[in-house]
C-alpha positions as CSV (number, residue, x, y, z in Angstrom):
1,X,-101.4,83.0,-28.4
2,X,-103.5,85.1,-26.0
3,X,-106.9,83.4,-24.7
4,X,-109.6,85.3,-23.1
5,X,-111.9,83.0,-20.9
6,X,-115.4,84.2,-20.1
7,X,-117.7,83.0,-17.3
8,X,-121.0,84.8,-18.3
9,X,-123.3,86.5,-16.0
10,X,-125.2,89.8,-15.8
11,X,-124.4,90.6,-12.2
12,X,-120.9,89.1,-12.2
13,X,-119.0,88.2,-15.4
14,X,-115.7,86.4,-14.8
15,X,-112.8,87.1,-17.3
16,X,-109.5,85.3,-17.4
17,X,-106.5,85.9,-19.7
18,X,-103.7,83.4,-20.3
19,X,-100.8,83.2,-22.9
20,X,-100.0,79.7,-24.5
21,X,-96.5,80.0,-26.0
22,X,-96.1,76.2,-26.9
23,X,-97.7,73.0,-26.0
24,X,-96.6,73.0,-22.3
25,X,-95.9,76.7,-21.6
26,X,-98.9,78.5,-20.4
27,X,-98.6,81.9,-18.6
28,X,-101.3,83.4,-16.4
29,X,-101.9,87.0,-17.3
30,X,-105.1,88.2,-15.5
31,X,-108.3,87.2,-13.8
32,X,-111.1,89.6,-12.9
33,X,-114.7,90.0,-12.3
34,X,-116.9,92.6,-14.1
35,X,-119.6,93.5,-11.5
36,X,-122.7,95.4,-12.4
37,X,-124.8,97.2,-9.7
38,X,-128.1,95.2,-9.0
39,X,-130.1,98.4,-9.1
40,X,-129.4,99.1,-12.7
41,X,-131.8,97.9,-15.3
42,X,-130.7,95.1,-17.6
43,X,-129.8,97.4,-20.6
44,X,-127.4,99.4,-18.4
45,X,-125.8,96.3,-16.9
46,X,-125.3,94.9,-20.3
47,X,-123.7,98.1,-21.6
48,X,-121.3,98.0,-18.6
49,X,-120.4,94.4,-19.4
50,X,-119.8,95.2,-23.2
51,X,-117.7,98.3,-22.3
52,X,-115.6,96.3,-19.7
53,X,-115.1,93.4,-22.3
54,X,-114.0,95.8,-24.9
55,X,-111.6,97.3,-22.6
56,X,-109.9,93.9,-21.8
57,X,-109.9,93.0,-25.4
58,X,-108.3,96.3,-26.4
59,X,-105.6,95.9,-23.6
60,X,-104.6,92.2,-24.1
61,X,-105.5,91.6,-27.9
62,X,-106.6,88.0,-27.5
63,X,-106.6,85.6,-30.4
64,X,-109.6,83.7,-29.3
65,X,-112.5,83.9,-26.7
66,X,-113.7,81.0,-24.8
67,X,-117.1,81.2,-23.3
68,X,-118.9,78.9,-21.0
69,X,-121.9,77.1,-22.5
70,X,-124.7,77.1,-20.1
71,X,-127.0,74.3,-19.6
72,X,-130.2,75.3,-17.5
73,X,-133.1,73.1,-16.9
74,X,-135.1,74.9,-14.2
75,X,-134.7,78.6,-13.9
76,X,-135.6,80.4,-17.1
77,X,-135.2,83.9,-15.7
78,X,-131.4,83.0,-14.9
79,X,-131.0,81.2,-18.2
80,X,-132.3,84.3,-20.1
81,X,-130.0,86.7,-18.3
82,X,-126.9,84.6,-18.8
83,X,-127.8,84.3,-22.4
84,X,-127.9,87.9,-22.7
85,X,-124.5,88.3,-21.0
86,X,-123.2,85.6,-23.5
87,X,-124.5,87.5,-26.4
88,X,-122.7,90.6,-25.2
89,X,-119.4,88.7,-25.0
90,X,-120.0,87.3,-28.6
91,X,-120.7,90.7,-29.8
92,X,-117.5,92.1,-28.4
93,X,-115.7,89.1,-29.8
94,X,-117.2,89.5,-33.3
95,X,-116.3,93.2,-33.5
96,X,-112.6,92.2,-33.1
97,X,-113.1,89.1,-35.4
98,X,-112.1,86.7,-32.6
99,X,-112.9,83.1,-33.1
100,X,-115.2,82.1,-30.2
101,X,-115.1,78.4,-28.7
102,X,-117.8,77.2,-26.1
103,X,-117.4,74.5,-23.5
104,X,-119.6,73.5,-20.8
105,X,-118.5,73.5,-17.2
106,X,-118.5,69.7,-17.2
107,X,-116.0,69.7,-20.1
108,X,-113.7,72.2,-18.4
109,X,-113.9,70.2,-15.2
110,X,-113.0,67.0,-17.0
111,X,-110.2,68.6,-18.9
112,X,-108.6,70.0,-15.8
113,X,-109.2,67.4,-13.1
114,X,-110.3,64.3,-15.1
115,X,-113.7,64.4,-13.3
116,X,-116.7,66.3,-14.7
117,X,-118.3,66.8,-11.3
118,X,-115.4,68.5,-9.6
119,X,-116.3,71.0,-7.1
120,X,-115.3,74.8,-6.8
121,X,-112.3,74.1,-4.6
122,X,-111.0,71.1,-6.7
123,X,-111.3,73.5,-9.8
124,X,-109.4,76.5,-7.9
125,X,-106.7,73.9,-7.1
126,X,-106.5,72.5,-10.6
127,X,-106.2,76.0,-12.1
128,X,-103.6,77.0,-9.6
129,X,-101.5,73.8,-10.3
130,X,-102.0,74.0,-14.0
131,X,-100.6,77.5,-14.2
132,X,-98.0,77.1,-11.4
133,X,-99.5,79.8,-9.3
134,X,-98.5,80.2,-5.6
135,X,-102.1,80.8,-4.6
136,X,-105.6,80.1,-5.8
137,X,-107.7,82.6,-7.8
138,X,-110.2,83.3,-5.1
139,X,-113.2,84.5,-7.0
140,X,-115.2,81.6,-8.4
141,X,-116.3,83.7,-11.4
142,X,-112.7,84.7,-12.3
143,X,-111.4,81.1,-11.6
144,X,-114.1,79.7,-13.8
145,X,-113.2,82.1,-16.6
146,X,-109.5,81.1,-16.4
147,X,-110.7,77.4,-16.4
148,X,-112.5,78.0,-19.6
149,X,-109.4,79.4,-21.3
150,X,-107.3,76.4,-20.0
151,X,-110.0,74.0,-21.3
152,X,-109.6,75.4,-24.7
153,X,-105.5,74.9,-24.5
154,X,-106.0,71.4,-23.3
155,X,-108.7,70.4,-25.8
156,X,-107.5,72.2,-28.9
157,X,-103.8,72.9,-28.6
158,X,-102.4,69.7,-26.8
């Protein structure tokens, strides 16, 4: 099973791809960040994200997409932009009839570290150790996307 994790954002969208062969066999495939230029207007940025996601989906043929469910209580502008990015990801998934799962960052942190308030460094280490990588995934956005895909494996498959 190929799992595509998404850390949504309009400026930076983290994408992480893993393969789960069986219960305790997870392979790291790819982690990247789709970056859109700040000078572009929102529709152009969303189009870039959509095209980037379609390319990743076409290349890796994931079975499921896992998207971070965002909780905002203060910044409505940020919440709207992230919501738009989430919508683009869901559209790309729907076009390929991918099942979409959603988890909060707190759920991913708890699944990987046993503590829902883990910081970025703890999450990088947890992702690295879970996948048996020699070094951490440096980009927070890419690491968060891989963490989303691992959360799915830990919550749904184990």
